[in-house]
C-alpha positions as CSV (number, residue, x, y, z in Angstrom):
1,M,0.0,0.0,0.0
2,D,1.5,3.3,-1.0
3,L,1.6,6.4,1.3
4,M,-1.5,8.1,-0.1
5,D,-3.6,4.9,0.2
6,K,-2.3,4.4,3.7
7,L,-3.2,7.9,4.7
8,D,-6.7,7.5,3.2
9,T,-7.2,4.3,5.1
10,L,-5.9,5.5,8.5
11,V,-7.4,9.0,8.4
12,A,-10.8,7.7,7.4
13,A,-10.6,5.0,10.2
14,A,-10.0,7.8,12.7
15,R,-13.1,9.8,12.0
16,F,-15.2,8.1,14.7
17,D,-12.8,9.3,17.5
18,V,-14.3,12.6,18.7
19,C,-12.0,15.5,19.6
20,G,-14.7,18.2,19.4
21,Y,-18.4,18.5,19.0
22,S,-19.6,19.5,15.6
23,G,-23.2,18.5,15.8
24,V,-23.0,17.1,12.3
25,R,-22.0,13.7,11.0
26,S,-20.9,13.0,7.5
27,A,-21.8,9.6,6.1
28,S,-19.0,9.6,3.6
29,R,-15.8,11.6,3.0
30,P,-15.8,14.0,0.1
31,V,-13.8,13.1,-3.0
32,N,-10.7,15.3,-2.9
33,S,-7.3,14.7,-4.5
34,S,-5.5,17.3,-2.4
35,P,-3.4,16.1,0.6
36,K,-5.3,18.6,2.6
37,R,-8.2,16.1,2.7
38,F,-6.3,14.5,5.5
39,I,-6.8,17.5,7.8
40,H,-9.5,17.7,10.5
41,R,-11.0,21.0,11.6
42,A,-11.9,21.1,15.3
43,A,-14.1,23.8,16.7
44,L,-12.8,26.5,19.1
45,P,-14.7,27.7,22.1
46,G,-15.1,31.3,20.9
47,G,-15.8,30.4,17.3
48,G,-13.5,29.5,14.5
49,S,-11.5,26.3,14.2
50,V,-8.1,24.8,14.4
51,C,-6.6,22.2,12.0
52,L,-5.4,18.9,13.4
53,F,-3.9,15.8,11.8
54,K,-6.2,13.2,13.1
55,V,-5.0,9.7,12.3
56,L,-4.7,6.1,13.5
57,L,-1.3,4.4,13.9
58,T,-2.9,1.2,12.7
59,N,-6.4,-0.1,11.9
60,V,-5.4,-3.7,12.5
61,C,-7.4,-4.7,15.6
62,L,-7.9,-7.7,17.9
63,N,-11.1,-6.3,19.4
64,D,-14.6,-7.1,18.3
65,C,-16.3,-3.8,19.2
66,G,-19.6,-3.9,17.2
67,Y,-19.8,-0.1,16.7
68,C,-16.3,0.2,15.2
69,V,-15.3,0.0,11.5
70,N,-11.9,-1.6,12.5
71,Q,-13.3,-4.5,14.4
72,I,-11.7,-7.9,13.9
73,G,-13.3,-10.0,11.2
74,R,-14.4,-7.2,8.8
75,D,-13.0,-7.5,5.3
76,I,-11.5,-4.1,4.9
77,P,-8.0,-2.8,3.8
78,R,-5.6,-2.9,6.8
79,S,-2.5,-0.8,7.2
80,S,-0.1,0.6,9.8
81,F,2.4,3.4,10.1
82,Q,5.9,3.0,11.5
83,P,6.5,5.6,14.2
84,D,9.3,7.4,12.2
85,E,7.1,7.5,9.1
86,L,4.1,9.0,10.9
87,A,6.2,11.6,12.8
88,R,7.9,12.7,9.6
89,L,4.6,12.9,7.8
90,F,3.1,15.1,10.5
91,M,6.1,17.4,10.5
92,E,5.7,17.8,6.7
93,F,2.1,18.9,7.2
94,Y,3.0,21.2,10.1
95,R,5.8,22.9,8.2
96,K,3.5,23.6,5.3
97,R,1.1,25.2,7.9
98,W,-1.7,22.8,7.1
99,V,-2.0,21.7,10.7
100,R,-1.3,23.0,14.1
101,G,-1.5,19.8,16.1
102,L,-1.9,16.0,16.2
103,F,-4.7,13.7,17.3
104,L,-3.2,10.2,17.5
105,S,-5.3,7.1,18.1
106,S,-5.1,3.5,17.2
107,A,-6.7,0.2,16.9
108,I,-5.0,-2.6,19.0
109,G,-2.7,-4.5,16.6
110,H,-0.8,-7.1,18.6
111,N,-1.7,-6.1,22.2
112,A,-2.5,-2.9,23.9
113,T,0.9,-2.3,25.5
114,R,2.9,-3.0,22.3
115,T,0.6,-0.7,20.2
116,M,0.7,2.0,22.9
117,E,4.5,1.8,23.0
118,S,4.6,2.6,19.3
119,M,2.2,5.5,19.7
120,V,4.3,7.0,22.5
121,N,7.3,6.5,20.3
122,V,5.7,8.8,17.7
123,V,5.2,11.5,20.3
124,Q,8.7,11.1,21.6
125,I,10.1,11.6,18.1
126,L,8.1,14.7,17.6
127,R,9.0,16.2,21.0
128,Q,12.7,15.2,21.0
129,R,14.0,14.9,17.5
130,Y,11.8,17.5,15.8
131,E,11.4,19.7,19.0
132,F,7.7,20.1,18.3
133,E,6.1,22.0,21.2
134,G,2.5,22.2,19.9
135,Y,-0.7,20.4,20.7
136,I,-0.8,16.6,20.8
137,H,-3.9,14.6,21.9
138,L,-2.9,11.0,22.6
139,K,-5.4,8.2,22.9
140,I,-4.7,5.9,25.9
141,L,-5.5,2.3,24.9
142,P,-7.5,0.1,27.4
143,G,-5.2,-2.6,28.6
144,A,-2.0,-0.6,28.1
145,S,0.6,-0.9,30.9
146,F,1.1,1.8,33.6
147,D,4.6,2.6,32.2
148,C,3.1,3.3,28.7
149,V,0.4,5.5,30.2
150,E,2.9,7.4,32.3
151,A,5.2,7.9,29.3
152,G,2.3,9.2,27.2
153,C,1.1,11.6,29.9
154,K,4.6,13.1,30.2
155,L,4.6,14.0,26.5
156,A,1.0,14.8,25.5
157,T,-1.0,17.9,25.8
158,R,-4.3,16.0,26.3
159,V,-5.0,12.3,26.7
160,S,-8.3,10.3,26.5
161,V,-9.6,6.8,27.3
162,N,-12.8,6.0,25.5
163,I,-15.4,4.6,28.0
164,E,-17.9,3.8,25.2
165,A,-20.8,2.7,27.5
166,P,-22.0,3.8,31.0
167,T,-21.9,0.4,32.7
168,A,-20.2,-3.0,32.4
169,H,-23.5,-4.5,31.4
170,H,-23.9,-2.1,28.5
171,L,-20.2,-2.4,27.4
172,A,-20.6,-6.2,27.2
173,K,-23.2,-5.7,24.5
174,L,-20.7,-3.7,22.5
175,S,-17.6,-5.8,23.0
176,H,-16.8,-9.2,24.4
177,K,-13.2,-8.2,25.1
178,K,-13.2,-4.8,26.8
179,D,-13.3,-4.5,30.6
180,L,-14.9,-1.4,31.9
181,H,-13.4,-1.4,35.4
182,N,-10.0,-3.1,35.0
183,G,-9.3,-2.0,31.4
184,I,-10.8,1.5,31.1
185,L,-11.6,3.1,34.4
186,E,-8.3,1.9,35.9
187,R,-6.4,3.8,33.2
188,M,-8.5,7.0,33.9
189,R,-7.5,6.7,37.5
190,W,-3.9,6.3,36.6
191,V,-4.0,9.5,34.5
192,K,-5.7,11.3,37.5
193,Q,-3.0,10.0,39.8
194,L,-0.2,11.1,37.5
195,T,-1.6,14.5,36.9
196,T,-2.3,15.0,40.6
197,N,1.3,14.0,41.6
198,T,3.0,15.8,38.8
199,G,1.2,19.0,38.1
200,N,3.0,20.0,34.9
201,I,1.9,17.1,32.7
202,V,-1.2,16.7,30.5
203,P,-2.0,20.5,30.7
204,S,-5.3,20.1,28.8
205,G,-6.4,17.2,31.0
206,Q,-8.1,14.0,30.0
207,T,-11.4,13.3,28.2
208,T,-13.6,10.4,27.2
209,Q,-16.3,9.4,24.7
210,F,-19.6,7.5,24.8
211,V,-21.1,5.7,21.8
212,V,-24.8,6.7,22.2
213,G,-27.6,4.3,21.6
214,A,-25.9,1.1,20.6
215,A,-26.3,-0.8,23.8
216,G,-29.9,0.1,24.8
217,E,-28.7,2.5,27.5
218,T,-30.8,5.4,28.6
219,D,-29.7,9.0,28.8
220,H,-30.0,8.7,32.6
221,D,-27.4,5.9,32.5
222,I,-25.1,8.0,30.5
223,L,-25.5,11.2,32.5
224,R,-25.2,9.4,35.8
225,T,-21.8,8.0,34.7
226,T,-20.8,11.4,33.2
227,E,-21.4,13.2,36.4
228,A,-19.4,10.6,38.4
229,L,-16.5,11.0,35.9
230,Y,-16.5,14.7,36.3
231,R,-16.7,14.5,40.1
232,E,-14.4,11.5,40.8
233,I,-11.9,11.5,37.9
234,G,-11.8,15.2,37.2
235,L,-12.3,14.7,33.4
236,R,-12.0,17.9,31.4
237,R,-14.6,16.9,28.8
238,V,-17.0,14.1,27.9
239,Y,-17.9,13.6,24.3
240,Y,-20.9,11.8,22.8
241,S,-21.1,10.1,19.5
242,A,-24.4,9.0,18.0
243,F,-24.3,5.3,17.0
244,H,-24.3,4.5,13.3
245,P,-24.5,0.8,12.4
246,I,-21.5,-0.7,10.5
247,M,-22.1,-3.2,7.7
248,D,-20.9,-6.7,8.3
249,S,-20.9,-6.3,12.1
250,R,-22.9,-7.9,14.8
251,L,-24.7,-4.6,15.5
252,E,-25.5,-3.8,11.8
253,D,-29.2,-4.3,12.5
254,V,-29.4,-1.9,15.5
255,R,-31.2,1.3,14.6
256,P,-29.0,4.4,14.2
257,T,-29.2,7.0,17.0
258,P,-30.9,10.3,15.9
259,P,-28.4,13.1,15.9
260,I,-30.7,15.2,18.0
261,R,-30.2,12.7,20.9
262,E,-26.4,13.4,20.8
263,H,-27.2,17.1,20.8
264,R,-29.4,16.9,23.8
265,L,-26.7,15.1,25.7
266,Y,-24.2,17.8,24.9
267,Q,-26.7,20.5,26.1
268,T,-27.3,18.6,29.3
269,D,-23.5,18.1,29.8
270,W,-23.2,21.9,29.5
271,L,-25.7,22.3,32.3
272,L,-23.6,20.0,34.5
273,R,-20.2,21.2,33.6
274,V,-20.6,24.9,32.7
275,Y,-23.8,26.0,34.4
276,R,-23.1,23.9,37.5
277,F,-26.6,22.5,37.7
278,S,-26.9,19.8,40.4
279,P,-27.5,16.2,39.4
280,G,-31.0,16.5,40.9
281,E,-31.8,19.5,38.7
282,V,-30.5,17.7,35.6
283,A,-32.7,14.7,36.5
284,L,-35.8,16.9,36.0
285,A,-35.0,17.0,32.3
286,L,-35.5,13.2,32.0
287,G,-38.8,11.6,31.0
288,D,-40.4,8.5,32.5
289,G,-38.2,6.3,30.4
290,G,-35.0,7.9,31.6
291,N,-34.4,9.8,28.4
292,L,-34.2,13.4,27.5
293,S,-36.9,15.0,25.3
294,L,-35.9,15.1,21.6
295,R,-38.3,17.9,21.0
296,K,-37.4,20.4,23.8
297,D,-34.0,21.4,25.0
298,P,-33.3,20.2,28.6
299,K,-32.9,23.6,30.2
300,L,-36.5,24.5,29.0
301,V,-37.9,21.3,30.4
302,I,-36.2,21.8,33.7
303,A,-37.6,25.4,34.0
304,Q,-41.1,24.3,33.0
305,R,-41.0,21.6,35.7
306,Q,-40.2,24.2,38.4
307,P,-42.9,26.9,37.8
308,W,-42.6,28.1,41.4
309,L,-39.1,29.5,40.6
310,F,-40.4,31.9,37.9
311,P,-40.7,34.5,36.8
312,V,-37.6,36.0,38.2
313,D,-37.1,39.8,38.6
314,I,-34.3,40.6,36.1
315,N,-33.1,43.5,38.4
316,H,-32.9,41.5,41.6
317,A,-32.2,37.8,40.7
318,S,-28.9,36.4,41.6
319,Y,-26.4,35.1,39.1
320,D,-27.4,31.5,39.8
321,E,-31.1,32.4,39.5
322,L,-30.5,34.1,36.1
323,L,-28.6,31.0,34.8
324,R,-31.7,28.9,35.3
325,V,-33.7,31.1,32.9
326,P,-33.9,29.7,29.3
327,G,-32.2,32.0,26.9
328,I,-29.7,33.3,29.5
329,G,-26.2,31.8,29.7
330,P,-23.1,32.5,31.8
331,V,-21.9,35.5,29.6
332,S,-25.3,37.2,29.5
333,A,-26.0,36.5,33.2
334,Q,-22.7,38.1,34.1
335,R,-23.5,41.1,31.9
336,I,-26.8,41.6,33.6
337,V,-25.2,41.5,37.0
338,E,-22.6,44.0,36.0
339,T,-25.1,46.3,34.3
340,R,-27.3,46.5,37.4
341,K,-24.5,48.0,39.3
342,D,-24.9,51.2,37.3
343,H,-28.6,51.3,36.4
344,S,-31.8,49.2,36.2
345,I,-32.7,47.1,33.2
346,F,-36.1,48.1,31.8
347,S,-36.4,46.7,28.2
348,L,-36.0,43.6,26.2
349,E,-33.7,45.5,23.8
350,Q,-31.2,46.0,26.6
351,L,-31.2,42.3,27.2
352,R,-30.7,41.5,23.6
353,K,-27.6,43.7,23.6
354,M,-26.4,41.5,26.5
355,K,-26.8,38.4,24.2
356,V,-30.0,37.2,26.0
357,V,-32.3,35.1,23.7
358,T,-35.3,37.1,24.7
359,K,-37.9,34.9,22.9
360,R,-36.8,32.1,25.1
361,A,-36.5,34.1,28.3
362,M,-39.7,36.2,28.2
363,P,-42.0,33.6,29.9
364,F,-39.6,33.4,32.8
365,I,-38.7,37.0,33.6
366,W,-40.1,40.3,34.6
367,F,-39.0,43.9,35.1
368,H,-40.1,45.8,38.2
369,G,-43.0,43.3,38.7
370,M,-44.2,43.5,35.1
371,L,-44.3,40.5,32.8
372,H,-43.1,41.0,29.2
373,Y,-44.8,37.8,27.9
374,D,-47.2,37.3,25.1
375,K,-48.3,33.7,24.9
376,Q,-49.0,34.1,21.1
377,S,-45.4,35.3,20.5
378,S,-43.6,33.0,23.0
379,F,-40.8,30.8,21.7
380,V,-41.0,27.2,22.6
381,P,-39.3,25.2,19.9
382,Q,-40.9,22.0,18.8
383,L,-39.4,19.4,16.4
384,D,-41.3,17.0,14.2
385,D,-40.2,13.4,13.5
386,N,-38.3,14.5,10.4
387,D,-36.4,17.2,12.3
388,I,-35.3,14.6,14.9
389,N,-33.4,12.6,12.3
390,Q,-31.6,15.6,10.8
391,P,-28.1,16.9,11.6
392,V,-28.2,19.7,14.2
393,P,-26.4,23.0,14.5
394,S,-23.1,23.2,16.3
395,L,-22.9,24.2,19.9
396,A,-19.8,26.1,18.7
397,E,-18.0,25.5,22.0
398,A,-16.3,22.2,22.1
399,V,-12.7,21.9,21.1
400,F,-9.9,19.4,21.1
């Protein structure tokens, strides 16, 4: 296999590893003869994007993960990079200013430790031989030795171990070989231990990823585990990837997960991680079946289930009270608090200038005891069944 074919194979195989939320999934890669087709754009928190070289070291795999294109037994082209070869290729892209960083993952070729050693070798070559000081996201393989994990953490900017499913029961439906507690969570704890004991390594922290909908898990299952990972492991981010069945796999007959479900999980994750909603508050967004509404965003559902909290007086509500109003986020809540130090707020136009989505906020706020709410003009977005199965807009916040 020549270099371009190898790149096509191993870049395409890496596309299911998430390093930033886009809200959109592409079913196929566009036809493009330029080498720049190997570049992945990751969204930045304030808008815009950064270019990464996102690639697998190998797509040869011993695992049988039913959601993965690289699972053992599938009749697909297989290939691998040598560490020198991949490091040299990245530096060529970097020197041409096509990329600013590397996202390196891998299938498990011979065994986890041996494959992880080769991945760490790539990063060592970049850091030491080429003196590359930029961003490197290194995937930690379940089953890799502590020494490999430690070596990777000393070199990478960010690391991640994919959890894939919220419980051992659910993971067993996806893979007969992966071990949630001894294979995945143990390595997350190793990373936490290393970063706690040595404060100057892995500056961008560790992340993980769920495959959503393949194992029959509920959103409650996922969010309960997510909250525990943030609280106990100190993860920087959790990513969610809607399941899409792979042909010639044992999960090929499982229905694909609607993109809007992935989107709702990201919105709820924001409530936990950024808005600091309690787990009890987040639970209010769940329906009787333990899942989030596909037709309403979770913050709206939570507000509607606590009518005694609203409307809030925009001129007297605390920062935390403002954050619970649909249409008001951390930036706009802070602007409201700062503005009130100088003068009262008396119009919707003032709020719009503070980036409040007033159509969402109107049913939940008042000014000096007066409601600015017209039921006929209120904004409560509803989605039909066709909308639920369409790609959704980006949150424009998640990054690498």
